[in-house]
DRENDREN-350719 format. One record per residue (C-alpha): residue number from 1; residue in one letter; x, y, z. Coordinates in nm, 3 decimals, always signed. Example, Ala and Ser with C-alpha at 12.3 -4.5 7.8 and 13.67 -1.06 7.14 Angstrom:
2
+------+------+---------+---------+---------+
: resi : resn :      c1 :      c2 :      c3 :
+------+------+---------+---------+---------+
:    1 :    A :  +1.230 :  -0.450 :  +0.780 :
:    2 :    S :  +1.367 :  -0.106 :  +0.714 :
+------+------+---------+---------+---------+
***
This chain:
349
+------+------+---------+---------+---------+
: resi : resn :      c1 :      c2 :      c3 :
+------+------+---------+---------+---------+
:    1 :    M :  +5.219 : +11.913 :  +7.008 :
:    2 :    Y :  +5.416 : +12.115 :  +7.239 :
:    3 :    V :  +5.505 : +12.485 :  +7.179 :
:    4 :    F :  +5.807 : +12.572 :  +7.366 :
:    5 :    S :  +5.965 : +12.937 :  +7.386 :
:    6 :    A :  +6.321 : +12.970 :  +7.305 :
:    7 :    A :  +6.418 : +12.955 :  +7.692 :
:    8 :    D :  +6.174 : +12.693 :  +7.791 :
:    9 :    A :  +6.311 : +12.445 :  +7.530 :
:   10 :    V :  +6.646 : +12.412 :  +7.706 :
:   11 :    S :  +6.532 : +12.200 :  +7.989 :
:   12 :    P :  +6.342 : +11.935 :  +7.778 :
:   13 :    A :  +6.637 : +11.940 :  +7.540 :
:   14 :    I :  +6.856 : +11.834 :  +7.804 :
:   15 :    Q :  +6.615 : +11.562 :  +7.929 :
:   16 :    R :  +6.577 : +11.417 :  +7.595 :
:   17 :    T :  +6.954 : +11.409 :  +7.536 :
:   18 :    R :  +6.987 : +11.209 :  +7.849 :
:   19 :    D :  +6.718 : +10.966 :  +7.768 :
:   20 :    F :  +6.854 : +10.942 :  +7.420 :
:   21 :    L :  +7.214 : +10.869 :  +7.511 :
:   22 :    F :  +7.211 : +10.716 :  +7.853 :
:   23 :    R :  +6.884 : +10.516 :  +7.885 :
:   24 :    P :  +6.975 : +10.240 :  +7.836 :
:   25 :    F :  +7.349 : +10.305 :  +7.837 :
:   26 :    R :  +7.570 : +10.093 :  +7.618 :
:   27 :    W :  +7.922 : +10.200 :  +7.555 :
:   28 :    G :  +7.920 : +10.108 :  +7.209 :
:   29 :    T :  +7.614 : +10.285 :  +7.119 :
:   30 :    Y :  +7.715 : +10.599 :  +7.315 :
:   31 :    L :  +8.037 : +10.634 :  +7.145 :
:   32 :    K :  +7.883 : +10.573 :  +6.795 :
:   33 :    L :  +7.600 : +10.831 :  +6.858 :
:   34 :    G :  +7.839 : +11.070 :  +7.018 :
:   35 :    L :  +8.091 : +11.056 :  +6.729 :
:   36 :    V :  +7.796 : +11.108 :  +6.477 :
:   37 :    A :  +7.689 : +11.424 :  +6.682 :
:   38 :    I :  +8.018 : +11.568 :  +6.676 :
:   39 :    V :  +8.076 : +11.513 :  +6.321 :
:   40 :    T :  +7.738 : +11.651 :  +6.228 :
:   41 :    E :  +7.718 : +11.949 :  +6.451 :
:   42 :    G :  +8.098 : +12.042 :  +6.488 :
:   43 :    V :  +8.285 : +11.928 :  +6.187 :
:   44 :    G :  +7.979 : +11.897 :  +5.964 :
:   45 :    S :  +7.909 : +12.266 :  +5.900 :
:   46 :    N :  +7.751 : +12.405 :  +5.578 :
:   47 :    V :  +7.966 : +12.398 :  +5.289 :
:   48 :    H :  +8.155 : +12.723 :  +5.226 :
:   49 :    S :  +8.445 : +12.710 :  +4.981 :
:   50 :    S :  +8.711 : +12.983 :  +4.958 :
:   51 :    S :  +8.942 : +13.076 :  +4.682 :
:   52 :    N :  +9.257 : +13.294 :  +4.697 :
:   53 :    S :  +9.400 : +13.482 :  +4.390 :
:   54 :    S :  +9.707 : +13.687 :  +4.367 :
:   55 :    S :  +9.851 : +13.913 :  +4.088 :
:   56 :    S : +10.188 : +14.080 :  +4.067 :
:   57 :    T : +10.241 : +14.422 :  +3.917 :
:   58 :    G : +10.561 : +14.524 :  +3.740 :
:   59 :    P : +10.734 : +14.515 :  +3.388 :
:   60 :    G : +10.752 : +14.150 :  +3.383 :
:   61 :    P : +10.649 : +13.812 :  +3.552 :
:   62 :    H : +10.756 : +13.773 :  +3.924 :
:   63 :    S : +10.927 : +13.468 :  +4.038 :
:   64 :    F : +11.088 : +13.359 :  +4.367 :
:   65 :    P : +11.485 : +13.318 :  +4.365 :
:   66 :    G : +11.578 : +12.959 :  +4.309 :
:   67 :    F : +11.236 : +12.843 :  +4.249 :
:   68 :    H : +11.105 : +12.777 :  +3.899 :
:   69 :    L : +10.768 : +12.609 :  +3.815 :
:   70 :    T : +10.784 : +12.385 :  +3.522 :
:   71 :    P : +10.471 : +12.296 :  +3.324 :
:   72 :    M : +10.476 : +11.967 :  +3.476 :
:   73 :    M : +10.484 : +12.101 :  +3.826 :
:   74 :    I : +10.189 : +12.334 :  +3.745 :
:   75 :    A : +10.000 : +12.061 :  +3.602 :
:   76 :    T : +10.063 : +11.851 :  +3.911 :
:   77 :    I :  +9.961 : +12.134 :  +4.134 :
:   78 :    V :  +9.636 : +12.197 :  +3.952 :
:   79 :    A :  +9.556 : +11.838 :  +3.955 :
:   80 :    A :  +9.626 : +11.812 :  +4.330 :
:   81 :    V :  +9.398 : +12.109 :  +4.398 :
:   82 :    L :  +9.112 : +11.970 :  +4.178 :
:   83 :    L :  +9.135 : +11.649 :  +4.349 :
:   84 :    A :  +9.152 : +11.799 :  +4.683 :
:   85 :    M :  +8.818 : +11.994 :  +4.604 :
:   86 :    V :  +8.650 : +11.661 :  +4.481 :
:   87 :    V :  +8.734 : +11.494 :  +4.808 :
:   88 :    A :  +8.624 : +11.782 :  +5.011 :
:   89 :    F :  +8.297 : +11.790 :  +4.822 :
:   90 :    F :  +8.245 : +11.417 :  +4.884 :
:   91 :    V :  +8.320 : +11.447 :  +5.226 :
:   92 :    C :  +8.066 : +11.727 :  +5.298 :
:   93 :    Y :  +7.811 : +11.537 :  +5.103 :
:   94 :    L :  +7.864 : +11.230 :  +5.329 :
:   95 :    I :  +7.835 : +11.464 :  +5.641 :
:   96 :    T :  +7.530 : +11.620 :  +5.499 :
:   97 :    R :  +7.375 : +11.267 :  +5.468 :
:   98 :    L :  +7.482 : +11.177 :  +5.819 :
:   99 :    R :  +7.306 : +11.476 :  +5.933 :
:  100 :    F :  +6.982 : +11.350 :  +5.803 :
:  101 :    A :  +7.052 : +11.014 :  +5.942 :
:  102 :    F :  +7.110 : +11.160 :  +6.286 :
:  103 :    F :  +6.784 : +11.375 :  +6.249 :
:  104 :    H :  +6.593 : +11.080 :  +6.193 :
:  105 :    C :  +6.749 : +10.899 :  +6.513 :
:  106 :    L :  +6.667 : +11.181 :  +6.723 :
:  107 :    I :  +6.306 : +11.240 :  +6.615 :
:  108 :    H :  +6.216 : +10.874 :  +6.633 :
:  109 :    N :  +6.434 : +10.810 :  +6.944 :
:  110 :    S :  +6.624 : +10.542 :  +6.744 :
:  111 :    K :  +6.982 : +10.443 :  +6.807 :
:  112 :    E :  +7.018 : +10.293 :  +6.454 :
:  113 :    I :  +7.211 : +10.505 :  +6.167 :
:  114 :    G :  +7.123 : +10.285 :  +5.877 :
:  115 :    P :  +6.746 : +10.368 :  +5.837 :
:  116 :    G :  +6.783 : +10.745 :  +5.810 :
:  117 :    W :  +7.096 : +10.701 :  +5.607 :
:  118 :    R :  +6.896 : +10.495 :  +5.334 :
:  119 :    M :  +6.578 : +10.686 :  +5.375 :
:  120 :    Y :  +6.678 : +11.042 :  +5.301 :
:  121 :    S :  +6.960 : +10.977 :  +5.034 :
:  122 :    A :  +6.774 : +11.200 :  +4.766 :
:  123 :    Q :  +6.675 : +11.487 :  +5.024 :
:  124 :    A :  +7.038 : +11.479 :  +5.140 :
:  125 :    L :  +7.182 : +11.522 :  +4.800 :
:  126 :    R :  +6.942 : +11.827 :  +4.711 :
:  127 :    F :  +7.005 : +11.985 :  +5.049 :
:  128 :    F :  +7.394 : +11.948 :  +4.992 :
:  129 :    W :  +7.364 : +12.141 :  +4.656 :
:  130 :    L :  +7.158 : +12.409 :  +4.818 :
:  131 :    N :  +7.442 : +12.452 :  +5.084 :
:  132 :    V :  +7.688 : +12.464 :  +4.781 :
:  133 :    V :  +7.480 : +12.747 :  +4.623 :
:  134 :    V :  +7.448 : +12.941 :  +4.939 :
:  135 :    G :  +7.825 : +12.897 :  +5.021 :
:  136 :    F :  +7.901 : +13.035 :  +4.683 :
:  137 :    C :  +7.671 : +13.327 :  +4.709 :
:  138 :    F :  +7.807 : +13.411 :  +5.047 :
:  139 :    L :  +8.162 : +13.400 :  +4.914 :
:  140 :    L :  +8.054 : +13.603 :  +4.618 :
:  141 :    G :  +7.902 : +13.864 :  +4.849 :
:  142 :    M :  +8.229 : +13.888 :  +5.039 :
:  143 :    G :  +8.427 : +13.936 :  +4.733 :
:  144 :    V :  +8.208 : +14.232 :  +4.630 :
:  145 :    I :  +8.263 : +14.367 :  +4.975 :
:  146 :    A :  +8.623 : +14.324 :  +4.955 :
:  147 :    I :  +8.664 : +14.521 :  +4.629 :
:  148 :    P :  +8.706 : +14.850 :  +4.772 :
:  149 :    F :  +8.998 : +14.729 :  +4.997 :
:  150 :    I :  +9.202 : +14.550 :  +4.733 :
:  151 :    A :  +9.368 : +14.875 :  +4.609 :
:  152 :    G :  +9.485 : +14.944 :  +4.958 :
:  153 :    F :  +9.616 : +14.617 :  +5.034 :
:  154 :    V :  +9.812 : +14.596 :  +4.708 :
:  155 :    K :  +9.947 : +14.932 :  +4.789 :
:  156 :    V : +10.061 : +14.801 :  +5.141 :
:  157 :    F : +10.203 : +14.486 :  +4.979 :
:  158 :    Q : +10.408 : +14.680 :  +4.746 :
:  159 :    E : +10.559 : +14.898 :  +5.018 :
:  160 :    M : +10.655 : +14.583 :  +5.220 :
:  161 :    Q : +10.888 : +14.481 :  +4.918 :
:  162 :    P : +11.261 : +14.542 :  +4.987 :
:  163 :    G : +11.364 : +14.900 :  +5.001 :
:  164 :    G : +10.967 : +14.999 :  +5.074 :
:  165 :    K : +10.879 : +15.181 :  +5.389 :
:  166 :    L : +10.550 : +15.036 :  +5.572 :
:  167 :    D : +10.261 : +15.278 :  +5.646 :
:  168 :    F : +10.102 : +15.155 :  +5.963 :
:  169 :    G :  +9.855 : +15.450 :  +5.926 :
:  170 :    L :  +9.738 : +15.307 :  +5.604 :
:  171 :    I :  +9.713 : +14.972 :  +5.752 :
:  172 :    L :  +9.499 : +15.097 :  +6.019 :
:  173 :    S :  +9.272 : +15.273 :  +5.772 :
:  174 :    L :  +9.218 : +14.948 :  +5.603 :
:  175 :    V :  +9.193 : +14.710 :  +5.893 :
:  176 :    L :  +8.958 : +14.923 :  +6.128 :
:  177 :    P :  +8.675 : +14.952 :  +5.875 :
:  178 :    L :  +8.709 : +14.564 :  +5.816 :
:  179 :    I :  +8.629 : +14.493 :  +6.168 :
:  180 :    P :  +8.260 : +14.586 :  +6.180 :
:  181 :    I :  +8.236 : +14.423 :  +5.818 :
:  182 :    L :  +8.363 : +14.103 :  +5.944 :
:  183 :    L :  +8.175 : +14.088 :  +6.258 :
:  184 :    L :  +7.853 : +14.142 :  +6.026 :
:  185 :    L :  +7.966 : +13.856 :  +5.792 :
:  186 :    A :  +8.012 : +13.625 :  +6.093 :
:  187 :    I :  +7.668 : +13.711 :  +6.231 :
:  188 :    A :  +7.518 : +13.656 :  +5.871 :
:  189 :    G :  +7.694 : +13.330 :  +5.847 :
:  190 :    I :  +7.550 : +13.212 :  +6.180 :
:  191 :    V :  +7.202 : +13.316 :  +6.067 :
:  192 :    V :  +7.232 : +13.133 :  +5.739 :
:  193 :    D :  +7.366 : +12.826 :  +5.911 :
:  194 :    V :  +7.086 : +12.808 :  +6.168 :
:  195 :    V :  +6.816 : +12.862 :  +5.927 :
:  196 :    L :  +6.941 : +12.605 :  +5.681 :
:  197 :    R :  +7.031 : +12.338 :  +5.949 :
:  198 :    D :  +6.754 : +12.401 :  +6.224 :
:  199 :    F :  +6.465 : +12.506 :  +6.015 :
:  200 :    M :  +6.484 : +12.422 :  +5.649 :
:  201 :    L :  +6.639 : +12.064 :  +5.695 :
:  202 :    P :  +6.336 : +11.915 :  +5.863 :
:  203 :    H :  +6.108 : +12.034 :  +5.557 :
:  204 :    Y :  +6.350 : +11.851 :  +5.324 :
:  205 :    A :  +6.352 : +11.534 :  +5.536 :
:  206 :    L :  +5.972 : +11.517 :  +5.617 :
:  207 :    E :  +5.790 : +11.673 :  +5.321 :
:  208 :    D :  +6.069 : +11.626 :  +5.054 :
:  209 :    A :  +6.034 : +12.001 :  +5.001 :
:  210 :    S :  +6.222 : +12.213 :  +4.746 :
:  211 :    A :  +6.442 : +12.499 :  +4.864 :
:  212 :    G :  +6.159 : +12.748 :  +4.789 :
:  213 :    E :  +5.883 : +12.556 :  +4.954 :
:  214 :    A :  +6.105 : +12.507 :  +5.282 :
:  215 :    W :  +6.221 : +12.875 :  +5.284 :
:  216 :    S :  +5.865 : +12.987 :  +5.221 :
:  217 :    E :  +5.710 : +12.771 :  +5.513 :
:  218 :    V :  +6.017 : +12.889 :  +5.738 :
:  219 :    W :  +5.990 : +13.256 :  +5.660 :
:  220 :    T :  +5.606 : +13.248 :  +5.751 :
:  221 :    V :  +5.679 : +13.109 :  +6.084 :
:  222 :    I :  +5.978 : +13.362 :  +6.153 :
:  223 :    K :  +5.747 : +13.636 :  +6.076 :
:  224 :    A :  +5.488 : +13.536 :  +6.311 :
:  225 :    E :  +5.723 : +13.512 :  +6.592 :
:  226 :    Q :  +6.013 : +13.733 :  +6.510 :
:  227 :    R :  +6.118 : +13.797 :  +6.890 :
:  228 :    Q :  +6.135 : +13.414 :  +6.982 :
:  229 :    F :  +6.356 : +13.343 :  +6.676 :
:  230 :    I :  +6.588 : +13.615 :  +6.754 :
:  231 :    V :  +6.626 : +13.473 :  +7.135 :
:  232 :    Y :  +6.664 : +13.135 :  +6.985 :
:  233 :    A :  +6.951 : +13.248 :  +6.767 :
:  234 :    V :  +7.117 : +13.399 :  +7.041 :
:  235 :    L :  +7.071 : +13.104 :  +7.286 :
:  236 :    R :  +7.163 : +12.886 :  +7.006 :
:  237 :    V :  +7.500 : +13.034 :  +7.002 :
:  238 :    I :  +7.549 : +13.127 :  +7.355 :
:  239 :    L :  +7.455 : +12.802 :  +7.530 :
:  240 :    P :  +7.699 : +12.584 :  +7.349 :
:  241 :    T :  +7.983 : +12.828 :  +7.411 :
:  242 :    I :  +7.905 : +12.860 :  +7.775 :
:  243 :    A :  +7.896 : +12.459 :  +7.803 :
:  244 :    S :  +8.225 : +12.424 :  +7.593 :
:  245 :    I :  +8.396 : +12.687 :  +7.826 :
:  246 :    G :  +8.270 : +12.498 :  +8.136 :
:  247 :    I :  +8.384 : +12.158 :  +8.014 :
:  248 :    F :  +8.713 : +12.325 :  +7.904 :
:  249 :    I :  +8.773 : +12.460 :  +8.277 :
:  250 :    V :  +8.661 : +12.130 :  +8.445 :
:  251 :    L :  +8.893 : +11.910 :  +8.218 :
:  252 :    L :  +9.189 : +12.155 :  +8.190 :
:  253 :    F :  +9.392 : +12.001 :  +8.498 :
:  254 :    P :  +9.307 : +11.640 :  +8.440 :
:  255 :    G :  +9.394 : +11.680 :  +8.083 :
:  256 :    L :  +9.718 : +11.856 :  +8.136 :
:  257 :    A :  +9.804 : +11.578 :  +8.384 :
:  258 :    L :  +9.729 : +11.320 :  +8.146 :
:  259 :    A :  +9.930 : +11.484 :  +7.845 :
:  260 :    G : +10.224 : +11.538 :  +8.097 :
:  261 :    A : +10.203 : +11.182 :  +8.185 :
:  262 :    M : +10.198 : +11.044 :  +7.817 :
:  263 :    A : +10.480 : +11.293 :  +7.720 :
:  264 :    A : +10.703 : +11.180 :  +8.006 :
:  265 :    I : +10.647 : +10.812 :  +7.903 :
:  266 :    E : +10.726 : +10.920 :  +7.538 :
:  267 :    Y : +11.031 : +11.099 :  +7.645 :
:  268 :    G : +11.156 : +10.817 :  +7.874 :
:  269 :    I : +11.110 : +10.546 :  +7.586 :
:  270 :    H : +11.302 : +10.796 :  +7.339 :
:  271 :    S : +11.594 : +10.843 :  +7.581 :
:  272 :    G : +11.610 : +10.495 :  +7.676 :
:  273 :    F : +11.635 : +10.367 :  +7.321 :
:  274 :    A : +11.828 : +10.647 :  +7.194 :
:  275 :    D : +12.163 : +10.450 :  +7.152 :
:  276 :    A : +11.989 : +10.123 :  +7.060 :
:  277 :    T : +12.058 :  +9.935 :  +6.730 :
:  278 :    G : +11.888 :  +9.660 :  +6.548 :
:  279 :    G : +11.595 :  +9.471 :  +6.718 :
:  280 :    A : +11.630 :  +9.710 :  +7.029 :
:  281 :    Y : +11.586 : +10.010 :  +6.815 :
:  282 :    A : +11.297 :  +9.870 :  +6.636 :
:  283 :    A : +11.138 :  +9.781 :  +6.985 :
:  284 :    G : +11.182 : +10.139 :  +7.103 :
:  285 :    I : +11.002 : +10.275 :  +6.791 :
:  286 :    A : +10.720 : +10.026 :  +6.840 :
:  287 :    L : +10.675 : +10.137 :  +7.189 :
:  288 :    Q : +10.668 : +10.507 :  +7.091 :
:  289 :    V : +10.423 : +10.438 :  +6.826 :
:  290 :    F : +10.196 : +10.237 :  +7.076 :
:  291 :    F : +10.189 : +10.506 :  +7.333 :
:  292 :    G : +10.128 : +10.766 :  +7.059 :
:  293 :    V :  +9.829 : +10.565 :  +6.946 :
:  294 :    V :  +9.706 : +10.529 :  +7.309 :
:  295 :    S :  +9.744 : +10.895 :  +7.364 :
:  296 :    F :  +9.536 : +10.965 :  +7.050 :
:  297 :    G :  +9.287 : +10.716 :  +7.135 :
:  298 :    L :  +9.230 : +10.849 :  +7.486 :
:  299 :    A :  +9.198 : +11.210 :  +7.342 :
:  300 :    L :  +8.952 : +11.102 :  +7.083 :
:  301 :    L :  +8.766 : +10.894 :  +7.355 :
:  302 :    A :  +8.755 : +11.207 :  +7.588 :
:  303 :    G :  +8.632 : +11.430 :  +7.287 :
:  304 :    I :  +8.361 : +11.194 :  +7.213 :
:  305 :    C :  +8.240 : +11.144 :  +7.593 :
:  306 :    V :  +8.230 : +11.530 :  +7.642 :
:  307 :    G :  +8.148 : +11.664 :  +7.287 :
:  308 :    G :  +7.885 : +11.395 :  +7.207 :
:  309 :    P :  +7.616 : +11.497 :  +7.469 :
:  310 :    V :  +7.679 : +11.893 :  +7.394 :
:  311 :    S :  +7.632 : +11.828 :  +7.017 :
:  312 :    T :  +7.323 : +11.600 :  +7.078 :
:  313 :    A :  +7.171 : +11.865 :  +7.314 :
:  314 :    I :  +7.209 : +12.156 :  +7.027 :
:  315 :    R :  +7.020 : +11.945 :  +6.791 :
:  316 :    E :  +6.749 : +11.838 :  +7.045 :
:  317 :    Y :  +6.704 : +12.187 :  +7.127 :
:  318 :    A :  +6.672 : +12.300 :  +6.752 :
:  319 :    L :  +6.412 : +12.018 :  +6.706 :
:  320 :    L :  +6.205 : +12.093 :  +7.017 :
:  321 :    F :  +6.190 : +12.476 :  +6.940 :
:  322 :    Y :  +6.101 : +12.440 :  +6.589 :
:  323 :    G :  +5.884 : +12.120 :  +6.640 :
:  324 :    G :  +5.632 : +12.353 :  +6.827 :
:  325 :    R :  +5.600 : +12.572 :  +6.528 :
:  326 :    Y :  +5.603 : +12.297 :  +6.248 :
:  327 :    Q :  +5.310 : +12.042 :  +6.306 :
:  328 :    R :  +5.461 : +11.756 :  +6.115 :
:  329 :    L :  +5.763 : +11.765 :  +6.332 :
:  330 :    G :  +5.591 : +11.826 :  +6.638 :
:  331 :    E :  +5.373 : +11.532 :  +6.600 :
:  332 :    I :  +5.656 : +11.297 :  +6.550 :
:  333 :    L :  +5.832 : +11.431 :  +6.859 :
:  334 :    Y :  +5.525 : +11.427 :  +7.093 :
:  335 :    P :  +5.282 : +11.171 :  +6.940 :
:  336 :    A :  +4.914 : +11.219 :  +7.050 :
:  337 :    V :  +4.791 : +10.955 :  +7.271 :
:  338 :    A :  +4.472 : +10.811 :  +7.165 :
:  339 :    P :  +4.193 : +10.788 :  +7.438 :
:  340 :    P :  +4.059 : +10.465 :  +7.555 :
:  341 :    A :  +3.792 : +10.303 :  +7.324 :
:  342 :    N :  +3.554 : +10.273 :  +7.608 :
:  343 :    P :  +3.612 : +10.526 :  +7.902 :
:  344 :    G :  +3.317 : +10.401 :  +8.095 :
:  345 :    A :  +3.445 : +10.037 :  +8.105 :
:  346 :    T :  +3.790 : +10.162 :  +8.248 :
:  347 :    A :  +3.624 : +10.386 :  +8.521 :
:  348 :    F :  +3.419 : +10.078 :  +8.640 :
:  349 :    A :  +3.668 :  +9.817 :  +8.600 :
+------+------+---------+---------+---------+
***
């Protein structure tokens, strides 16, 4: 088992990413793994739900001119919101389960998603609900912090009504104290995300640990090496940001050129078939749809080709750093090589 510092883990993480994605290189496997990496690292963040509520003050109910909500419309809106929440929760669960499958691929250097998807179904479900509880507590804390500011924002809203005078001094007095609070909340969110995904998830997967057991082990390791974990958290945020900025700069002009070419093609087709009727008009629509799909496919391909390695390297970096401090994970990443059964026979062969 190798113990890497936060800085020393960067180079082997890049090497493992290169070996995992490119040795051997197959386009289909590369695109599959790259897409999974992007979904689990980019889109597949921890579950955080948000809710917005509004209230009106005055002698009677407030309604918008010319717009009246019937009971049927209200029921439809409520049903649509509930359906959207159910779908969102289900998608988040699938992403969580996919994250466990990708974890299995990386620690065993396997290109197959299926084994990990089936193996960790129970652990992924429990980890998903842990994320839901943590997200709810995070939102509850945000709500408590926001309570002192509610009255001030209500007053600003009332003054923005017709005939009211906007008090910019009051707005500044409300916004300025929020800036450091929002910054602290962002840092807290990053820390929670790193602890859950980078440190607690391996315990769920490899030990079938409960939330309390996983957190107890993680906290013990963090207390023993506080400085290294702080450096790791900083690099965990900075390195992907730097990589993303560099990739954006490199691909900016080729991307603009390609987007401009596709836009010119679409405009030319639209102009050429603007006065067409019948079959010619349908052919023009079909051509526009075709090149639109091609444009989307090229953008998706570029995103996977660029984002896949970056997302995979993030996960490899997390595994290597924590693997040196979690024995079971470290032994899987770097299995011990058994010595020869008869060293003397080897030496004299």
